[in-house]
C-alpha positions in Angstrom: 294.7 53.7 130.4 295.0 53.7 126.6 294.0 57.3 126.4 296.7 58.3 128.9 299.4 56.3 127.0 298.3 57.9 123.7 298.5 61.4 125.4 302.1 60.6 126.6 303.0 59.3 123.1 301.7 62.5 121.5 303.6 64.6 124.0 306.9 62.7 123.2 306.3 63.2 119.5 305.6 66.9 120.0 308.7 67.4 122.0 310.8 65.6 119.4 309.4 67.9 116.7 310.2 71.0 118.8 313.7 69.6 119.5 314.3 69.2 115.8 313.3 72.8 115.2 315.6 74.0 118.0 318.4 72.0 116.4 317.7 73.5 113.0 317.8 77.1 114.2 320.3 77.0 117.1 322.1 73.8 116.7 323.8 74.5 113.4 327.3 75.1 114.7 329.8 74.2 111.9 330.3 76.6 109.1 331.0 73.7 106.8 327.5 72.3 107.3 325.6 75.6 107.3 326.3 76.3 103.6 324.4 79.5 102.5 322.7 79.7 106.0 326.1 80.9 107.3 325.6 84.3 105.8 322.1 84.8 107.3 323.3 83.7 110.8 326.5 85.8 110.7 327.2 88.2 113.6 330.1 90.5 113.1 332.9 89.8 115.7 334.7 92.6 117.5 337.9 92.2 115.5 336.2 92.4 112.1 337.5 95.9 111.2 341.1 94.7 111.6 340.7 92.3 108.7 340.2 94.9 106.1 343.8 96.0 106.3 346.0 94.9 103.4 348.6 93.4 105.7 348.4 89.5 105.9 346.6 88.3 109.0 346.7 85.1 110.9 343.4 84.3 112.6 344.1 81.9 115.5 341.6 80.0 117.5 340.4 76.5 118.5 337.5 74.6 117.0 334.3 76.5 117.1 335.7 80.0 117.6 334.5 81.3 114.3 337.5 81.1 112.0 335.7 79.5 109.1 332.7 81.7 109.5 334.9 84.8 109.4 336.9 83.7 106.4 333.7 82.7 104.5 332.3 86.2 105.2 335.4 87.8 103.8 335.1 85.8 100.6 333.1 87.3 97.7 329.9 85.2 98.3 329.8 86.5 101.9 330.5 90.1 100.9 327.8 90.0 98.3 325.3 88.8 100.9 326.4 91.4 103.4 326.9 94.4 101.1 325.2 93.8 97.8 326.6 93.8 94.3 328.7 96.9 94.5 332.2 95.3 94.7 333.9 98.6 95.3 331.9 99.0 98.6 333.0 95.5 100.0 335.3 95.2 103.0 337.4 92.8 101.0 337.4 90.7 97.9 338.2 87.4 99.4 338.7 83.9 97.8 338.1 81.1 100.3 340.0 77.8 100.3 339.8 75.1 103.0 343.1 73.1 103.1 342.3 69.4 103.7 344.6 66.8 105.1 344.0 64.3 102.2 345.3 67.0 99.8 348.5 67.8 101.8 349.2 64.1 102.2 349.3 63.8 98.4 352.5 65.9 98.2 354.6 63.6 100.3 356.5 60.4 99.9 359.9 59.0 98.9 359.4 59.2 95.1 360.6 62.8 95.2 363.1 64.7 97.3 361.9 67.5 99.4 363.3 70.0 97.0 361.3 68.5 94.1 358.2 68.3 96.3 358.6 72.1 97.0 358.7 72.8 93.2 355.8 70.5 92.6 353.7 72.0 95.4 354.6 75.5 94.4 353.2 74.8 90.9 350.0 73.4 92.4 349.6 76.5 94.6 349.9 78.6 91.4 347.2 76.5 89.7 344.9 76.5 92.8 345.1 80.3 93.3 344.6 81.1 89.6 341.6 78.7 89.5 340.1 80.5 92.5 340.5 83.8 90.6 338.9 82.2 87.5 336.0 81.1 89.7 335.4 84.6 91.0 335.3 86.0 87.4 332.8 83.3 86.4 330.7 83.8 89.6 330.6 87.6 88.9 329.3 87.0 85.4 326.7 84.4 86.4 325.5 85.9 89.7 325.9 89.7 89.2 325.6 89.7 85.4 328.8 91.7 85.2 331.7 90.8 82.9 335.2 91.5 84.3 337.3 93.7 82.0 340.5 91.7 82.1 343.8 93.2 81.1 344.7 91.2 77.9 348.4 91.6 78.4 348.4 90.3 82.0 346.1 87.4 81.0 348.6 86.4 78.3 351.4 86.7 80.8 349.5 84.3 83.1 349.3 81.8 80.2 353.0 82.1 79.7 353.8 81.7 83.4 351.7 78.5 83.6 353.2 77.1 80.4 349.9 77.2 78.6 349.0 78.3 75.1 348.7 82.1 74.9 345.2 83.5 74.7 343.3 86.7 75.7 339.9 85.0 75.6 338.7 84.3 79.1 336.6 81.3 78.3 339.5 79.6 76.5 341.8 80.6 79.4 339.5 79.0 82.0 339.3 75.8 80.0 343.1 75.6 79.8 343.5 76.1 83.6 340.9 73.4 84.2 342.8 71.0 81.8 346.1 71.9 83.5 344.7 70.9 86.9 343.3 67.6 85.6 346.7 66.7 84.0 348.5 67.7 87.2 346.2 65.6 89.4 346.6 62.6 87.2 350.4 63.0 87.4 350.4 63.4 91.1 348.3 60.3 91.5 350.7 58.2 89.3 348.6 58.4 86.2 349.3 60.1 82.8 352.4 62.2 82.5 355.2 61.3 85.0 355.9 64.0 87.7 359.4 64.4 86.4 358.1 65.4 83.0 355.8 68.2 84.2 356.5 71.7 83.1 356.4 73.5 86.4 355.8 77.2 87.0 357.6 79.6 89.3 355.9 80.3 92.6 353.7 83.3 92.6 354.4 84.6 89.1 351.1 83.4 87.5 349.1 84.5 90.5 350.5 88.1 90.4 349.7 88.3 86.6 346.2 87.0 87.0 345.5 89.4 89.9 346.8 92.3 87.9 344.5 91.2 85.0 341.4 91.4 87.3 342.3 94.5 89.2 342.7 96.4 85.9 338.9 96.6 86.0 338.2 99.9 87.7 334.7 98.9 88.8 336.2 96.5 91.3 337.7 99.4 93.2 341.0 99.7 95.1 340.7 96.6 97.4 343.4 94.0 97.3 342.3 90.5 96.6 342.6 88.4 99.8 343.3 84.7 99.6 341.4 83.3 102.7 343.1 80.0 103.6 341.4 77.9 106.3 343.0 75.1 108.4 346.6 76.2 107.7 347.7 73.7 110.4 347.0 70.9 108.0 350.0 71.8 105.8 353.2 70.0 106.2 356.2 72.2 107.4 357.7 72.5 103.9 354.3 73.4 102.4 353.9 76.2 105.0 357.3 77.5 103.9 356.0 77.7 100.3 353.0 79.8 101.2 355.0 81.7 103.9 357.2 82.9 101.0 354.2 84.5 99.3 353.1 86.0 102.6 356.6 87.5 103.2 356.6 89.2 99.8 353.1 90.6 99.8 353.5 94.2 98.7 352.5 95.8 95.5 351.2 92.6 93.9 347.5 93.5 94.6 346.9 90.5 96.8 347.2 89.5 100.5 346.4 86.6 102.8 343.9 86.0 105.6 344.7 82.7 107.2 342.8 80.7 109.7 344.5 78.2 112.0 344.3 76.5 115.4 346.6 77.3 118.3 350.2 76.2 117.5 349.1 75.8 113.8 352.0 77.8 112.4 354.6 74.9 112.3 357.1 77.0 110.3 358.0 80.7 110.2 360.7 80.0 107.6 360.3 80.8 103.9 362.0 79.1 101.0 364.9 81.4 101.6 367.2 80.2 104.3 367.7 83.7 105.6 364.1 84.9 105.6 361.4 84.2 108.3 358.0 85.6 109.0 358.2 88.2 111.6 355.3 89.7 113.6 354.2 92.5 113.2 356.4 93.4 110.2 355.0 90.6 107.9 351.6 89.8 109.5 349.1 90.7 112.1 348.1 87.9 114.5 344.5 87.9 115.9 343.9 85.4 118.7 340.1 85.0 118.5 339.4 84.0 122.1 341.5 86.9 123.5 339.9 89.4 121.1 336.4 88.3 121.9 337.0 88.2 125.6 338.6 91.6 125.7 335.8 93.1 123.6 332.9 91.4 125.4 332.3 87.7 124.5 328.9 88.0 126.4 327.7 90.7 124.0 328.8 88.9 120.9 327.4 85.5 122.1 324.1 87.1 123.1 323.9 88.7 119.7 324.5 85.3 118.0 321.9 83.5 120.1 319.2 86.2 120.1 319.5 86.7 116.3 318.8 82.9 115.9 315.9 83.1 118.3 314.4 86.0 116.4 314.9 84.1 113.1 313.1 81.1 114.6 310.2 83.3 115.8 309.9 84.9 112.3 310.0 81.7 110.3 308.0 79.5 112.7 304.6 81.0 113.6 304.3 78.7 116.6 307.3 80.4 118.2 306.4 84.0 117.3 306.4 85.0 121.0 310.2 84.1 121.2 311.0 87.5 119.7 310.0 89.0 123.0 312.5 86.9 124.9 316.3 86.8 125.1 318.7 83.9 125.7 319.3 85.5 129.1 315.6 85.2 129.9 315.7 81.5 129.0 318.8 80.8 131.1 318.2 82.5 134.5 321.0 82.9 137.1 320.9 81.4 140.5 322.4 82.8 143.7 324.8 80.7 145.8 322.4 80.7 148.7 319.6 79.3 146.4 321.9 76.7 145.1 322.8 75.7 148.6 319.1 75.2 149.4 318.7 73.0 146.3 321.6 70.9 147.3 320.1 70.0 150.7 321.2 72.9 152.9 318.2 72.5 155.2 319.4 69.1 156.4 322.9 70.4 157.0 321.6 73.5 158.7 319.5 71.4 161.1 322.4 69.2 161.9 324.6 72.3 162.6 321.9 73.9 164.8 321.5 70.8 166.9 325.3 70.7 167.3 325.3 74.4 168.4 322.6 73.6 171.0 324.7 70.7 172.2 327.7 73.0 172.5 325.6 75.4 174.7 325.5 78.4 172.4 323.7 81.5 173.8 320.1 82.0 172.7 321.0 85.4 171.0 323.8 83.8 169.0 321.5 81.0 168.0 318.8 83.5 166.9 321.4 85.2 164.7 322.5 81.8 163.3 318.8 81.2 162.4 318.8 84.5 160.5 321.6 83.5 158.2 320.8 82.4 154.7 321.5 78.8 153.8 324.9 79.4 152.3 326.2 81.1 155.5 324.6 78.6 157.8 326.1 75.7 156.0 329.4 77.5 155.9 329.6 77.6 159.7 329.7 73.8 159.8 332.0 73.6 156.7 334.6 76.0 158.3 334.5 74.2 161.6 335.3 70.9 159.9 338.0 72.5 157.7 339.7 74.1 160.7 339.1 71.1 163.1 337.4 73.3 165.6 333.9 73.7 167.2 330.9 75.2 165.5 330.3 77.5 168.4 333.8 79.1 168.1 333.3 79.6 164.4 329.9 81.2 165.0 331.3 83.4 167.7 334.0 84.6 165.3 331.6 85.2 162.5 329.3 87.3 164.7 332.2 89.3 166.2 334.0 90.0 162.8 331.2 90.2 160.2 333.5 91.9 157.6 336.1 89.1 157.8 333.4 86.5 157.8 331.8 87.9 154.6 335.1 87.8 152.9 335.8 84.2 154.0 332.4 83.1 152.7 333.1 84.9 149.5 336.4 83.1 149.1 335.3 79.6 150.1 331.5 79.5 149.8 331.4 78.5 146.1 333.9 75.7 146.8 331.8 74.4 149.7 328.8 73.8 147.4 330.7 70.8 145.9 330.8 69.1 149.2 327.1 69.3 150.3 325.9 66.0 148.8 328.6 63.4 149.5 327.6 59.9 148.6 324.0 61.0 147.5 322.4 60.3 144.2 321.4 63.1 141.9 323.2 66.3 141.0 325.9 67.4 143.4 326.5 70.8 141.8 324.5 73.1 139.5 325.9 74.8 136.4 323.2 77.2 135.3 322.7 80.8 134.2 323.8 82.7 131.2 327.0 83.9 132.9 327.9 80.3 133.8 327.4 79.2 130.2 329.7 82.0 129.0 332.3 80.9 131.5 332.0 77.2 130.3 332.3 78.2 126.7 335.4 80.4 127.4 335.2 82.4 124.3 334.2 79.5 122.0 331.0 80.4 120.2 330.4 76.8 119.1 330.5 75.5 122.6 328.1 78.2 123.7 325.7 77.2 121.0 326.1 73.5 122.1 325.1 74.5 125.6 322.1 76.7 124.7 320.8 74.1 122.2 321.1 71.2 124.6 319.6 73.1 127.5 316.5 74.0 125.4 316.1 70.4 124.2 316.4 69.1 127.7 313.8 71.6 128.8 311.3 70.6 126.0 311.9 66.9 126.7 310.9 67.4 130.3 307.6 69.1 129.3 308.7 72.7 129.3 307.8 75.2 126.6 310.1 77.7 124.9 308.4 80.7 126.6 309.4 79.6 130.1 312.9 79.6 131.6 315.0 76.4 131.6 315.3 75.0 135.1 318.7 74.8 136.9 318.4 71.0 136.8 317.9 70.9 133.0 320.7 73.4 132.4 323.1 71.3 134.4 322.1 68.1 132.7 322.7 69.8 129.4 326.1 71.1 130.5 327.2 67.6 131.5 326.0 66.2 128.2 328.0 68.7 126.3 331.1 68.1 128.4 330.8 64.3 127.8 330.4 64.9 124.0 333.6 67.0 124.0 335.6 64.3 125.8 334.3 61.6 123.5 335.3 63.6 120.4 339.0 63.9 121.5 340.0 60.4 120.5 339.5 60.9 116.8 341.1 64.4 116.5 344.8 63.6 116.6 347.3 60.8 116.3 347.7 61.1 120.1 343.9 61.3 120.6 343.7 58.2 122.8 346.4 59.6 125.1 344.7 62.9 125.1 341.4 61.4 126.1 343.1 59.5 129.0 344.8 62.6 130.1 341.6 64.6 130.2 339.8 61.8 132.0 342.6 61.5 134.5 342.9 65.2 135.3 339.1 65.6 135.3 338.8 62.9 137.9 341.5 64.4 140.1 339.9 67.8 140.0 336.5 66.3 140.6 337.6 64.5 143.8 339.5 67.5 145.0 336.4 69.6 144.6 334.3 67.1 146.5 336.8 67.0 149.4 337.8 70.7 149.9 338.0 70.7 153.7 341.4 72.0 154.9 342.6 72.6 151.3 343.0 75.5 148.9 339.7 75.9 147.2 339.0 75.5 143.5 342.1 73.8 142.2 341.6 73.6 138.4 345.0 74.4 136.8 348.3 72.6 136.6 351.9 73.4 135.8 354.6 70.9 134.8 357.6 71.5 137.0 360.3 69.4 135.4 361.5 67.9 132.1 359.5 70.4 130.1 361.5 69.8 127.0 360.4 66.1 126.8 359.1 65.7 123.2 356.2 63.5 124.2 355.0 66.1 126.8 355.4 68.9 124.3 353.5 67.1 121.7 350.6 66.2 124.1 350.4 69.8 125.4 350.5 71.2 121.8 347.7 68.7 120.7 345.7 69.5 123.8 345.8 73.2 123.2 345.2 72.9 119.4 342.1 70.7 119.9 340.5 72.6 122.8 341.3 69.9 125.4 343.6 72.4 127.3 343.7 76.1 127.7 347.2 77.6 128.0 348.0 80.9 129.7 351.1 82.6 131.1 351.5 81.6 134.7 353.7 84.6 135.7 351.5 87.8 135.7 354.7 89.8 135.1 355.7 87.7 132.1 354.3 90.2 129.6 356.9 92.7 130.7 359.7 90.4 131.7 362.6 89.2 129.5 362.6 85.9 131.2 361.4 82.7 129.5 357.7 82.3 130.1 356.3 79.5 132.2 352.8 78.3 131.1 350.0 77.1 133.3 347.3 74.8 131.8 343.7 74.2 132.5 341.3 71.6 131.1 338.9 73.5 128.9 336.1 74.7 131.2 333.5 73.0 129.0 334.3 69.6 130.6 334.1 70.8 134.2 330.3 70.0 134.6 331.0 66.4 133.4 333.7 65.9 136.1 332.0 68.2 138.6 334.6 70.8 139.6 334.9 74.5 139.3 335.3 76.1 135.8 336.8 79.2 137.3 340.5 80.0 136.9 341.6 80.0 140.5 344.4 77.8 141.9 347.1 75.6 140.5 348.7 72.3 141.4 352.2 71.3 140.3 352.7 68.1 138.3 355.9 66.2 137.7 356.5 65.0 134.2 356.1 61.4 135.3 352.6 62.1 136.7 351.6 64.0 133.6 352.6 61.2 131.2 351.2 58.6 133.7 347.8 60.2 133.5 347.9 59.8 129.7 348.9 56.2 129.9 347.1 52.9 130.4 348.1 53.1 134.1 346.2 56.4 134.5 344.2 55.1 137.5 347.4 54.5 139.4 348.5 58.1 138.9 345.1 59.4 139.9 345.3 57.7 143.2 348.9 58.8 143.6 348.1 62.5 143.0 345.1 62.4 145.4 347.1 60.6 148.1 349.6 63.4 147.9 346.9 65.9 148.9 345.5 63.6 151.6 342.3 62.8 149.6 340.7 59.4 148.9 339.1 58.3 145.7 335.6 57.0 146.0 335.0 53.3 145.0 332.6 54.4 142.3 332.8 57.5 140.1 329.8 59.9 139.8 326.8 58.6 137.8 327.6 60.7 134.7 331.1 59.0 134.5 329.6 55.5 134.6 330.6 54.8 131.0 334.2 55.1 132.1 333.9 53.0 135.3 336.2 50.3 134.0 338.8 52.9 133.2 338.6 54.5 136.7 338.7 51.2 138.4 341.8 50.1 136.6 340.2 48.4 133.6 
C-alpha cells in the first residue's frame, strides 16, 4: 500500500515538473513578462512589411493580439536581435514607450485649467521623447560600441528648445535632460518648483532638433526614427490631442509614429488646432490586427508561433527532444461530428430510435438502411422528428427518398444537435477539440491560442499523458472551459464598468447555453445579438465600447452590403468565442437574436437572472433549476442571489 502511494506521489510530482516546463516555454503570453525572451519567441506577423513605411500607423487589437510584441520588435533592441548591429539594414529605428494609466492621471485635476495642462503635458512629451533618444545613443555606445556622431548645432538647438544650458557634449547634455525630468516630476507632484513657474517648451521643437542631431550620423542610414507608443487608449482625450498634433505634422522631421491601441482606443481625432483632425489614410494607416491575421492566415501564423516554441523546448530540454518531430496539430487532433456523437452517448439514442421505428412498423429494408447510418445521422432522425413534431418513420422515409436534401439538412443542423444529446446527465455535454476548433475559439488572438494550447497540454500531463501522445478530446475540452472561465473572471478588474460587463457576459452566456441545449424547433446556433432600439443610450454605448475594447465582445457589421452602402452601419455583437466552452454553446458565427435596450441593460444589472428567464421565455425555452457543473461558482448569481 505504501509503495503504491509513493508511486502516485512521484507521478504527481513528475507531472507538476512537466507542467512547469510547459508553462515556461508555451505559457509565457504577455510581452511585458517575457523581457528578452520576447525576441527569441517572435514570429513575424503577416502585416509586418506594412510597418516599415514612414507614414504613421495605428495598430489596433484587443489584449493578446500581439501589439506590444510587434512594437517591441520595431524598437532598436528588437531590431538588433533580429538583424544584428548594422543599423542601416534595420526595418526601423524604433523607440518603445508604454503609456501607463498612473502617468496620465498625474496630468489631471483642478489645480490647472485644461489649456495649462496641455502646455504642461506638451513639455513632458518633449522631455520624454528626447530622453528616449538619449537612451538610444547611450545603448548604441554600450551595446554596439559605436559612438553616434551628433550634429553639434542641432544638439545646441535642443538645449535651447528645452530651456537648458547650451552644450555640444553629449554626456553633459544627457545629465541635463535627466535633471530636467527630475525637476519636472517634483513640480508635477507638488514638490519643488511650482508648476506655474516652470519654463515650458514648445511641443515638438526639441524632438525635431534632437532627431536631426542623431540622423546627421550617416552610418544610421536613411530610416526615420519611429516613436512606438503602446496602450494609447490610456491617454486622456486632451493628451491624445497633443500627440495627434505631432502625428498630423509628421513630414520632413525625420520621425514618425507607430501606435498600439485597443479597439475604440482613439478617443480623439482632433489636434490642438480646432480646424485640424487626423484623417485616414491621409495622416495615418490603420492596421486591425485580428482582421489582418485572419485575412492572411491566422492558422499559419499561430502554428508557427506554437511550433517554434515546441522546437525551442525540444532543443533546450533533452527529455523532450522528440518534440521536434511533432507539431501542435499532431498534439491536438480533430474529431468528426459522428465520432463526437458516439462519445456523447449516441448508441443509447440510436437504440431508442430503432425501437421506436420497429414500433411504428418500418419496413425491414428501411430499418437495414437506418442501421447502416453513422451515429450522427441515426441520432438526427430522432432529433428531426422531435423538432418537426412528426414520426420517426416519416423522417426516415424522407431521408431515404431524398438523400441530397437529407445530407444538407444534417450539415445545417447536425452540429447544433450535438448540444442536446446529454440532457440532465453529468459529465461533458459537448466537446471542443482539435486545432481548427482552438483557432476558432481564439478568433485571431494569439494570447488566447497560447492559453488554450498550454492548458490542454497541462491537463494532458496531469491525467498521466506524455507530450509525445495526442491530447484527448476530454482534456482539450476541460482546458477550453478552464480558459473561458479565466477570461470571464478577469473582466471585473479591467474597466470601471467591469462588474456590469461580467454580469452581461454571464447573462448572455447563460442564455446562449440554454438555447443551444434546447434547439428543437428553433433556428440553430444562435450566438450573436443586435440592439434594436435606443442605441444612442450612453450607458449602452459605454458598455459596448468597454466590451469590445476588453475582448468580452466581438463587433462586426451586420449588413453584408454595409461596406459599399452610404447608410449608417448597424453592428452585430457576439461574446468572444473563447468563452463559449464555458457556457457550452457554439463558437461559430451563425445566427442572431434581437435585444431591446431594456433587456441588454437588464442582463448587466443585479436583476440579470430575471432578464435571462424573460429572454428564454420569449423563445419558448425553460431554464434548468441548476446551471452546468462548470458554472457552479456562479450558482447564486443564476438563481437570483
